C-alpha positions in Angstrom: -11.2 -10.6 -3.3 -8.7 -10.1 -0.5 -6.1 -7.5 -0.3 -2.8 -7.3 1.6 -0.8 -4.1 1.6 2.9 -4.2 2.3 4.1 -0.8 3.5 7.2 0.8 2.1 8.6 0.9 5.6 9.1 -2.9 5.6 10.1 -3.6 2.0 12.6 -0.7 1.7 15.0 1.0 4.0 13.1 4.3 4.1 16.1 6.4 5.3 18.2 5.2 2.3 18.1 6.0 -1.4 16.2 3.4 -3.5 17.4 0.7 -1.1 15.3 -2.4 -0.9 15.1 -4.5 2.2 15.7 -7.8 0.4 15.6 -9.9 3.6 12.1 -8.7 4.4 10.9 -9.0 0.8 12.0 -12.7 0.7 10.4 -13.4 4.1 7.1 -11.8 3.2 7.1 -13.5 -0.2 7.4 -16.9 1.5 4.5 -16.2 3.9 2.3 -14.7 1.2 3.0 -17.6 -1.1 2.3 -20.2 1.6 -1.1 -18.8 2.2 -1.9 -18.1 -1.4 -1.2 -21.7 -2.4 -3.6 -23.2 0.2 -6.3 -20.5 -0.2 -8.9 -19.6 -2.8 -6.1 -17.6 -4.5 -8.3 -14.5 -4.7 -5.5 -12.2 -3.4 -4.3 -8.8 -4.6 -1.1 -7.4 -3.2 -0.5 -3.6 -3.0 2.8 -2.2 -1.8 4.2 1.2 -0.9 7.2 2.9 -2.5 9.3 3.8 0.5 12.8 4.9 -0.4 12.1 4.2 -4.1 9.5 6.9 -4.4 9.4 9.4 -1.6 13.0 10.9 -2.0 12.4 11.5 -5.8 9.0 13.1 -5.1 10.7 15.5 -2.7 13.7 16.1 -4.9 11.6 17.2 -7.9 8.8 18.8 -5.8 6.1 16.6 -7.4 3.6 16.6 -4.5 2.0 19.8 -5.8 1.9 19.0 -9.5 4.0 18.2 -12.6 4.4 21.2 -14.9 8.0 21.8 -15.9 10.1 19.6 -18.1 12.3 18.9 -15.1 9.3 17.7 -13.1 8.1 15.5 -16.0 11.5 13.9 -16.0 11.2 13.5 -12.2 7.8 11.9 -12.6 9.2 9.5 -15.2 12.1 8.6 -12.9 9.8 8.1 -9.9 7.6 5.7 -11.9 10.7 3.8 -13.1 12.0 3.5 -9.6 8.7 2.4 -8.1 8.3 -0.2 -10.9 11.8 -1.5 -10.2 10.8 -2.1 -6.5 7.6 -3.8 -7.7 9.6 -6.2 -9.9 11.8 -7.1 -6.9 8.7 -8.2 -5.0 7.2 -9.9 -8.1 10.5 -11.8 -8.6 10.5 -13.0 -5.0 6.9 -14.2 -5.3 7.6 -16.0 -8.6 10.5 -17.8 -7.0 8.1 -19.1 -4.4 5.9 -20.5 -7.2 3.3 -17.7 -7.3 2.3 -16.3 -10.8 2.6 -12.7 -9.6 2.3 -10.0 -12.2 3.0 -6.3 -11.7 0.2 -3.9 -12.9 1.5 -0.2 -12.9 -1.1 2.2 -11.6 0.2 4.8 -14.1 -1.3 2.6 -16.9 -4.8 2.3 -15.4 -5.3 5.3 -13.2 -6.1 9.0 -13.8 -6.3 11.4 -10.9 -7.8 14.8 -10.4 -6.2 17.1 -7.9 -4.4 14.2 -6.2 -7.5 12.0 -5.9 -8.3 9.0 -8.2 -10.7 10.2 -10.9 -10.8 7.0 -13.0 -9.5 3.6 -12.4 -9.6 0.6 -14.7 -10.2 -2.1 -12.1 -11.4 -4.5 -14.8 -7.8 -5.2 -15.8 -6.9 -6.2 -12.2 -10.0 -8.4 -12.0 -9.3 -10.0 -15.3 -5.8 -11.1 -14.1 -7.3 -12.3 -10.8 -10.0 -14.4 -12.5 -7.4 -15.9 -14.9 -5.5 -17.2 -11.9 -2.7 -14.6 -11.6 -1.7 -12.7 -8.4 -1.9 -9.0 -9.3 0.6 -6.7 -7.7 0.0 -2.9 -7.7 2.0 -0.2 -6.0 2.2 3.5 -5.0 3.0 5.3 -8.2 3.0 8.6 -10.1 -0.1 8.9 -12.3 -1.5 11.4 -14.8 -3.5 14.2 -13.1 -6.0 16.2 -15.2 -5.6 19.3 -13.0 -2.0 19.0 -11.9 -0.3 17.3 -14.8 0.7 14.4 -12.5 0.4 13.4 -8.9 1.2 10.7 -6.3 -1.3 7.9 -6.1 -0.6 6.0 -2.9 -1.2 2.4 -2.3 -3.8 3.4 0.3 -5.8 5.3 -2.4 -5.7 2.2 -4.5 -7.2 0.3 -1.6 -10.0 2.8 -1.5 -11.1 1.6 -4.9 -10.3 -2.1 -4.9 -11.3 -2.4 -1.3 -15.0 -1.8 -2.1 -15.2 -5.3 -3.4 -12.8 -6.9 -0.8 -13.8 -9.3 1.9 -10.5 -8.9 3.8 -8.0 -6.0 3.9 -4.7 -6.3 5.7 -2.1 -3.5 6.2 1.4 -4.7 7.1 3.6 -2.0 8.5 6.7 -1.7 10.7 4.8 -1.3 13.9 2.3 -3.4 15.9 -0.6 -1.1 14.8 -1.6 2.5 15.4 0.1 3.7 18.5 -1.0 6.2 21.1 1.2 8.8 22.7 2.5 6.2 25.2 3.4 3.8 22.5 0.5 1.4 23.2 -1.5 -0.1 20.3 -4.9 1.4 19.8 -7.1 -1.7 19.4 -10.0 -0.1 17.4 -10.3 3.1 15.4 -13.7 4.3 14.1 -15.0 7.5 12.6 -16.2 8.3 16.1 -12.7 8.3 17.7 -10.6 9.2 14.7 -10.9 12.9 15.1 -9.5 13.0 18.6 -6.3 11.2 17.5 -5.8 12.7 14.0 -4.0 15.8 15.3 -1.3 13.7 16.9 -1.0 11.4 13.9 -0.5 14.5 11.7 2.5 15.5 13.9 4.0 12.1 13.3 3.5 12.0 9.5 6.6 12.7 7.6 6.1 11.1 4.2 4.5 12.4 1.0 1.4 10.1 1.2 0.2 11.2 4.6 1.6 8.1 6.3 -0.6 6.6 9.1 -3.3 9.4 9.1 -3.8 9.0 5.3 -3.9 5.3 5.6 -6.7 5.4 8.3 -8.6 8.1 6.4 -8.8 5.8 3.3 -9.8 2.8 5.3 -12.6 4.6 7.2 -14.1 5.4 3.8 -14.8 1.7 3.2 -17.9 -0.2 4.5 -15.9 -3.0 6.0 -13.3 -3.4 8.7 -9.6 -3.8 8.0 -6.6 -4.5 10.2 -3.2 -2.9 10.6 -0.5 -5.3 11.8 3.2 -5.6 12.2 4.5 -7.0 8.9 7.9 -7.9 10.4 6.2 -10.7 12.3 5.8 -13.5 9.8 3.4 -15.4 12.0 1.1 -12.4 12.3 1.0 -11.9 8.6 0.1 -15.6 8.0 -2.6 -15.6 10.7 -4.2 -12.4 9.4 -4.2 -13.8 5.8 -5.9 -16.9 7.2 -8.6 -14.8 8.8 -7.5 -15.4 12.3 -7.5 -12.9 15.1 -4.2 -11.0 15.2 -2.7 -8.4 17.5 -3.0 -5.0 15.8 -5.5 -2.2 15.2 -8.9 -2.8 13.7 -10.1 0.1 11.6 -13.8 0.9 10.8 -15.7 -1.2 13.3 -16.7 -1.1 16.9 -16.7 -4.9 17.2 
């Protein structure tokens, strides 16, 4: 199993309101399809919600639970919006000849206090084994303590990534940047603490942005890479297992 995560920052216009970046979606679909067709086809795609999810979470104050009728409506609207974004990506992949199928996390995930409590990964694996290309996304899911909560794409990777042999995060920057704007080549548990304070200052979205992403990746027993998803050649090279400019997470090598 191999996983590629497309950040909401590259498939949506994050400062907009439910505004997809169709040009980037088409470009990424072409690259992903090209590699998928000539690989073992053991790929899973996970994507962020961007402007299709974050504004609604903020509008309905969903980040701390779903209790009122208004919040339940907000959770339903957020799920609908995230699903619509996923279908745009699925449609682009299908047009490139890939049998992509969207699997809503809301249907297979239950959280407890904002963390995944149960996850039916077998459904994902069944589609994969049958020759499909599963597509999952950041979503609102039932929460046994809070009523409902955000389940980010990065949390999904923390579950699916345990069986993965390759994990790629495609974002809108070249990797994790230091205070001077330079790419940090390697992040491990040893050096994460010293940079986490600065990353917290930069985080502005409801999923914890870069700090949350790295925290999830460091919980896995294998390295992963954060790359610039706006560079088609880097996405292709990373998917082919080649060395790519970016930030390696979880290894000193």
